[in-house]
C-alpha atoms as one frame of an Amber mdcrd trajectory, in Angstrom:
protein
  -0.191   0.036   0.208   1.154   3.655  -0.789   1.855   5.477   2.346   1.781
   9.395   1.071   3.742  11.513   3.525   2.498  15.419   3.967   5.145  18.003
   4.659   4.463  20.265   7.399   6.177  23.820   6.089   6.690  25.167   9.370
   8.597  22.007  10.756  11.015  21.894   7.517  11.363  25.620   7.629  12.529
  25.125  11.700  14.713  22.165  11.069  16.342  23.468   7.511  20.100  23.139
   7.674  21.677  23.321   4.356  25.333  21.548   4.129  27.959  21.114   1.257
  29.249  17.497   0.444  32.816  16.367   1.951  33.851  13.529  -1.025  32.292
  10.858  -2.408  31.361   6.854  -1.743  33.771   4.912  -0.412  33.660   1.436
  -2.215  35.567  -1.566  -2.952  35.174  -2.304  -6.514  31.634  -0.483  -7.706
  31.737   2.687 -10.388  32.258   5.369  -7.908  35.128   6.386  -5.754  36.602
   8.648  -3.368  40.016   7.840  -3.641  42.312  10.271  -5.820  38.986  12.350
  -7.188  37.924  15.511  -7.055  37.041  16.725  -3.483  33.286  18.208  -3.242
  33.101  21.224  -1.183  33.910  20.708   2.481  30.422  21.277   5.120  31.057
  24.823   7.439  28.723  22.958   9.757  28.227  19.334   9.397  25.193  17.988
  11.535  26.124  15.678  14.242  23.435  12.813  13.720  20.648  12.095  11.378
  18.046  14.326  13.476  19.706  17.580  12.359  18.467  16.598   9.080  15.144
  18.695   7.952  13.779  15.402   5.934  14.892  13.130   9.169  13.288  16.058
  11.705   9.970  15.442  10.035   9.861  11.935   9.617   9.898  11.607   6.486
  13.619   9.583   6.168  15.488   8.079   8.636  19.348   7.184   9.219  20.431
   3.482   8.341  23.882   4.251   8.277  24.431   1.071  10.281  22.841  -1.057
   7.669  25.244  -0.050   5.197  28.735  -0.431   7.203  30.845  -0.433   4.056
  30.124   3.605   3.756  32.118   5.089   5.594  32.249   8.861   4.581  28.804
  10.408   4.771  25.512   8.851   7.081  23.126   7.130   5.138  19.264   8.046
   4.897  16.397   6.203   3.596  13.327   7.993   2.525  10.282   6.957   3.832
   7.965   4.415   1.789   7.069   5.422  -1.542   7.015   8.462   0.213   5.670
  11.745  -1.629   6.789  15.284  -1.605   4.057  17.662  -0.952   6.137  20.799
  -0.126   9.600  21.458  -1.210  12.801  19.341   0.005  16.061  19.039  -0.194
  18.205  16.352  -0.326  21.806  17.682   0.751  25.062  16.361  -0.222  26.096
  15.799   3.272  24.751  12.058   3.460  23.423   9.208   0.789  20.234   9.199
   0.108  18.378   5.894  -0.242  15.128   5.147  -2.067  12.289   2.789  -0.938
  10.180   2.258  -3.617   8.096   4.716  -6.037   9.568   8.236  -4.597   7.386
  11.015  -6.002   8.113  14.903  -6.326   3.959  16.041  -5.624   1.036  14.383
  -7.082  -0.423  14.960 -10.482  -1.256  18.540 -11.101  -2.068  19.010  -7.143
   0.182  19.422  -4.026   3.300  20.605  -6.138   6.529  20.618  -5.043  10.307
  21.367  -5.894  12.656  19.073  -4.572  16.322  20.224  -4.723  19.251  18.002
  -5.114  22.537  19.435  -4.127  25.858  19.171  -5.823  27.566  15.882  -5.068
  24.857  14.131  -3.884  24.629  10.456  -3.924  20.804   8.606  -4.902  20.628
   5.319  -4.309  18.551   2.726  -5.614  17.862  -1.146  -3.890  15.877  -2.868
  -6.518  13.420  -2.360  -9.446  10.769  -1.003  -7.472  13.013   2.011  -6.407
  12.612   4.738  -8.450  12.487   8.906  -9.064   9.124  10.448 -10.204   8.738
  14.343 -10.615   5.023  14.452 -11.580   3.180  17.685 -13.139   3.522  20.566
 -11.679   6.074  20.024  -9.756  10.008  20.438 -10.475  13.379  18.807  -9.568
  16.438  20.771  -9.199  19.097  18.633  -9.590  22.035  21.273 -10.593  25.723
  19.104 -10.341  28.852  20.535 -11.307  32.061  18.588 -13.323  34.093  18.660
  -9.986  30.699  17.236  -8.281  27.825  15.697 -10.528  24.329  14.211  -8.996
  24.791  10.672  -8.987  21.866   8.289  -8.973  22.825   4.169  -8.681  22.496
   0.947  -7.012  23.497  -0.245  -3.597  25.864  -2.379  -5.392  27.550   0.186
  -7.237  28.146   1.827  -3.828  29.281  -1.325  -2.004  31.643  -2.156  -3.988
  29.496  -5.209  -5.471  29.289  -6.390  -9.065  27.381  -3.781 -11.243  25.119
  -4.724 -14.220  22.214  -3.384 -15.849  18.845  -3.244 -13.842  19.698  -3.212
 -10.617  16.993  -0.175  -9.888  14.147   1.557 -11.708  15.861   5.139 -12.579
  14.292   8.688 -12.934  10.900   9.826 -14.663   9.649  13.103 -15.515   6.251
  13.859 -16.267   5.578  16.944 -17.790   2.199  19.202 -19.386   3.725  19.497
 -23.251   2.249  18.123 -25.800   1.717  14.245 -27.013   0.010  12.748 -29.826
  -0.809   9.802 -27.034  -3.186  12.159 -26.049  -6.665  11.425 -26.749  -7.665
   8.400 -29.119  -3.997   8.107 -30.267  -5.246   8.627 -33.822  -5.215  11.674
 -35.837  -4.658  14.978 -34.766  -4.899  15.062 -31.125  -7.213  17.909 -30.518
  -6.684  20.926 -28.503  -9.412  19.811 -26.360  -7.640  16.341 -25.771  -4.190
  18.089 -25.505  -6.514  20.714 -22.757  -7.712  17.457 -21.164  -4.918  14.835
 -21.499  -3.919  12.171 -19.376  -1.689   9.524 -20.839  -0.310   6.895 -18.381
   3.488   6.845 -18.070   5.708   3.321 -18.283   6.150   2.043 -14.554   2.911
   2.795 -12.808   4.740   6.405 -12.160   1.783   8.774 -13.201   0.399  11.255
 -15.550   1.541  13.138 -18.868   1.060  15.420 -21.667  -0.943  18.599 -21.709
  -1.578  21.781 -23.927   2.141  23.701 -22.392   4.556  23.099 -25.153   6.567
  25.708 -22.580   6.136  23.735 -19.048   9.236  23.625 -17.033   9.805  20.464
 -14.781  13.089  21.859 -13.788  17.270  21.572 -13.720  18.893  18.279 -14.309
  22.685  19.216 -15.149  25.568  16.908 -14.537  23.322  14.353 -14.052  24.837
  10.623 -13.741  22.074   7.689 -13.852  23.846   3.637 -13.676  22.722   0.477
 -13.369  19.086   1.252 -13.540  15.458   0.225 -15.427  12.676  -2.277 -14.789
  10.784  -4.363 -17.840   7.181  -4.894 -16.225   6.165  -6.622 -19.023   4.258
  -6.256 -22.618   6.633  -2.879 -23.506   5.953  -1.500 -20.124   9.387  -0.376
 -18.718  11.240   1.913 -16.690  14.333   3.517 -18.984  17.494   5.575 -17.107
  16.000   8.958 -17.520  12.356   9.073 -19.205  11.332  13.088 -20.498   7.094
  11.994 -20.546   5.635  15.778 -22.135   8.608  17.390 -20.912   8.243  20.623
 -21.954  10.830  22.923 -23.081  10.870  25.255 -19.786  13.197  22.533 -18.691
  17.115  22.619 -18.504  18.698  19.126 -19.044  22.277  19.159 -20.090  25.827
  16.949 -19.205  23.761  13.915 -18.330  25.098   9.970 -18.932  23.116   7.180
 -18.522  25.430   3.653 -18.264  24.314   0.433 -18.199  20.386   0.826 -17.899
  18.507  -2.553 -18.752  15.780  -0.568 -20.654  16.504   2.708 -23.042  18.783
   5.275 -21.590  16.990   7.978 -22.382  13.004   8.238 -24.054  10.947  10.856
 -25.292   7.194  10.115 -25.220   6.507  13.438 -26.697   7.007  17.121 -25.145
   9.318  19.912 -26.203  12.295  19.595 -23.970  15.620  20.297 -25.382  18.802
  18.481 -24.304  22.767  19.155 -24.399  25.459  16.957 -23.820  24.115  13.384
 -23.503  26.806  10.441 -22.764  24.615   7.200 -23.047  27.370   3.877 -22.443
  25.922   0.137 -22.513  22.692   0.602 -22.518  20.506  -3.144 -22.599  18.243
  -2.046 -25.273  17.851   1.690 -27.497  20.449   4.292 -26.036  18.316   6.988
 -27.854  14.495   6.775 -28.303  12.135   9.060 -29.482   8.203   8.942 -29.909
   4.797   9.712 -29.687   5.589  13.621 -30.905   8.570  14.450 -29.432   9.580
  17.938 -30.977  12.802  19.226 -28.932  16.178  19.771 -29.882  19.221  17.963
 -29.416  23.096  18.652 -29.468  26.205  16.933 -28.452  25.111  13.138 -28.154
  28.141  10.484 -27.383  26.536   7.090 -27.749  28.918   3.969 -27.060  27.151
   0.545 -27.317  27.543  -2.617 -25.735  28.173  -6.159 -27.715  26.402  -7.551
 -24.219  23.280  -5.692 -24.625  21.747  -3.519 -26.624  19.504  -3.174 -29.456
  19.533   0.613 -31.254  21.725   3.461 -31.055  18.348   5.642 -31.893  15.091
   3.869 -32.251  13.015   7.048 -33.818   9.355   6.663 -33.821   6.722   8.818
 -34.260   3.208   6.779 -33.460   3.000   2.502 -32.773  -0.673   3.337 -32.614
  -1.027   5.670 -35.871   1.833   6.707 -38.238   0.089   9.836 -39.110  -0.757
  10.919 -35.741  -0.099  14.676 -34.619   1.693  16.663 -33.209   4.349  14.393
 -35.491   7.817  13.380 -33.844   9.961  16.041 -35.587  13.088  16.837 -33.368
  16.665  18.391 -34.040  18.941  16.933 -33.493  22.714  17.608 -34.365  26.385
  16.432 -33.631  25.777  12.850 -32.847  28.882  10.000 -32.391  28.002   6.933
 -32.406  30.210   3.818 -31.589  29.150   0.445 -32.004  29.363  -2.937 -31.318
  28.805  -6.929 -32.162  25.432  -7.205 -32.461  23.533  -4.162 -31.934  21.884
  -1.697 -34.812  22.463   1.888 -35.652  20.030   4.583 -36.185  16.269   3.371
 -37.186  13.811   5.655 -38.321  10.629   4.675 -38.524   6.815   4.334 -37.470
   5.973   7.889 -39.549   9.376  10.207 -37.666  10.462  12.941 -39.241  13.009
  15.056 -37.879  16.442  17.025 -39.055  19.507  15.028 -38.561  22.982  16.782
 -39.134  26.277  16.011 -37.966  25.977  12.199 -37.494  28.937  10.132 -37.109
  27.432   6.297 -37.107  30.327   3.337 -37.069  31.437   0.029 -35.207  33.255
  -3.168 -35.742  32.400  -5.895 -38.586  29.191  -7.450 -36.757  27.554  -4.064
 -36.024  24.421  -3.998 -38.120  22.162  -1.704 -39.767  24.022   1.319 -39.359
  21.179   3.899 -40.864  17.727   2.328 -42.176  14.515   3.603 -42.948  11.537
   1.643 -42.189   8.071   1.778 -42.972   6.214   3.530 -45.631   5.378   6.497
 -43.156   8.406   7.110 -42.596   9.969   6.778 -46.443   7.280   9.111 -47.375
   8.129  11.868 -45.075  12.309  11.309 -46.335  11.145  11.911 -50.067   8.759
  14.585 -48.840  12.021  16.518 -47.059  10.425  16.373 -43.785  12.792  13.774
 -42.573  16.768  14.445 -43.569  20.110  13.754 -42.869  22.634  15.957 -43.634
  26.473  17.104 -43.140  26.596  13.104 -41.833  29.531  10.572 -42.048  28.492
   6.099 -42.111  31.435   3.946 -41.244  30.669   0.869 -41.114  31.218  -2.549
 -42.714  30.826  -2.752 -46.465  26.958  -4.380 -46.735  26.478  -3.163 -43.088
  25.998   0.691 -44.178  22.195   0.842 -44.968  19.365  -1.417 -44.547  16.021
  -1.267 -46.155  12.412  -2.824 -45.822  11.897  -5.925 -48.139  10.728  -4.579
 -51.711  12.578  -1.121 -51.074  16.538  -1.756 -51.228  18.578   0.973 -51.575
  15.887   3.703 -50.388  18.474   4.658 -47.444  21.481   4.548 -49.183  20.054
   6.741 -51.743  18.449   8.716 -49.290  21.668   9.466 -47.760  24.225  10.282
 -50.468  21.389  12.760 -52.197  21.537  15.041 -49.350  24.085  17.977 -48.773
  27.409  16.913 -46.742  26.990  13.378 -46.297  29.460  10.904 -47.267  30.364
   6.991 -46.553  33.869   6.532 -44.530  35.559   3.324 -44.412  35.708   1.881
 -40.567  39.709   3.099 -40.281  39.020   6.081 -42.308  37.231   7.907 -39.615
  40.887   8.991 -38.057  39.821   8.982 -34.397  42.159   9.622 -31.292  43.610
   7.103 -28.809  39.888   6.863 -26.665  37.963   5.721 -29.748  35.922   7.952
 -30.043  37.128  11.550 -30.335  38.504  13.191 -33.942  42.600  13.055 -34.262
  43.904  16.266 -36.099  44.076  15.955 -39.861  40.821  13.556 -39.498  37.824
  13.768 -41.743  35.267  14.636 -39.062  37.159  18.185 -38.911  36.485  18.729
 -42.297  32.784  19.599 -42.107  30.342  21.362 -40.432  27.102  22.180 -38.553
  25.468  25.241 -38.284  21.626  25.408 -37.944  19.738  28.792 -37.402  18.612
  28.445 -34.266  19.924  29.816 -31.008  19.724  26.982 -29.126  22.139  24.772
 -31.604  26.370  26.072 -31.191  27.521  26.053 -34.900  30.500  23.731 -35.497
  33.573  23.230 -37.636  33.290  19.574 -36.925  31.056  16.600 -37.404  30.239
  14.514 -34.816  30.068  15.024 -30.949  33.011  16.905 -30.255  35.998  18.645
 -31.970  40.099  17.470 -31.392  40.996  19.701 -29.036  37.840  19.503 -26.016
  36.432  16.375 -24.457  34.009  17.657 -22.410  33.436  14.187 -20.503  36.358
  14.894 -19.067  36.563  14.333 -15.248  32.529  13.724 -14.673  32.551  11.225
 -17.189  34.475   8.039 -15.183  32.718   5.017 -16.519  31.317   3.568 -19.954
  33.937   5.478 -22.579  36.886   3.533 -21.469
């Protein structure tokens, strides 16, 4: 049974203590370590016991440090089971925070709250039922830094046990921006359907959708999600980060999802824009969109894993009606995809439109379907110029660069080669640096450029996620790119 805990504002105000972070997690063999890393800010007046923390004082968390003797650098506080924050709250960096079931920020368009997560904070899940959801009308303010990112990970990672995919739930943001899954999911989502929208998100997280394209679900800056994901069956799954009906007022920059059971990040409609995204070793698709996402993305770095994983990009309009509107039509630029055996590249299908530019797609000999357009509706969008890819490079094994539906052989290759700035390069012809994803001096990727007439996008004089001199993953991404 879900237990709902309501904050008393006066109790929180009287108990509020803000503190910094005194270091990362002390582990033996997991991904996070406090040895040799950059120190986080030292608290000026650290709490002496759990009762000094406002959430503990309010009865919304308890000190469970004794249950985790492996964690020695900070106290460990566990949030109450299935807690719902109905007043503003802070997860401070002077402790580690353990989820217990579905932790929700606000109700659905009621009892709205803002959850602030301080830079350097670690949030821990112990099982697939443990996940964090920010509901419609509420916000998350997770503003990490390169020196002190916010980490959401599994208990196995923190205590030095073996890490893998699907060890806890993940992060879900539910917003009030349009999605073509509002209403009957067929044809045009009318203004009335959008105004009264309430689509059930995956994982029983809550409702999403609406008629507020500029809706603001908060901030995700320098946030790392690892070892998450949960499969409930029949396509009902928790992703590393789910953006469901999230609006363009939301800020998302410098995000990594690593070793997630289902998709790394998935967009269910909405208008949210994202920058500097790292997706590594995820179990299904790395970057997935559907149901009318019309946002923007720039600087996406994907490294797939041979053990798990399907598509680097899986791009749909709607599985229920490929012509449903609002039409999925994002703008995506500066993408580097490093594939793996038995995985696939970019799949454009189910009526998606979109403007793609500055893509690099490469992988080993057993990396298949590096670029493909599936379905008559998406092919029609490609023919009409509503689905485009420009200034991009495909560099897979000969015979694996392009694939098509039966009866449309050669369609994808002809579409790709007929657009400006595109080229097919040998696998060993990219001129990548020793790290395997950044171009070295003299690389063919430095001969191209990306320029989009939109203030969100930076103009670049290279193709792919980064140039030869600046690795924007440095210091904050510590796993998945080796």
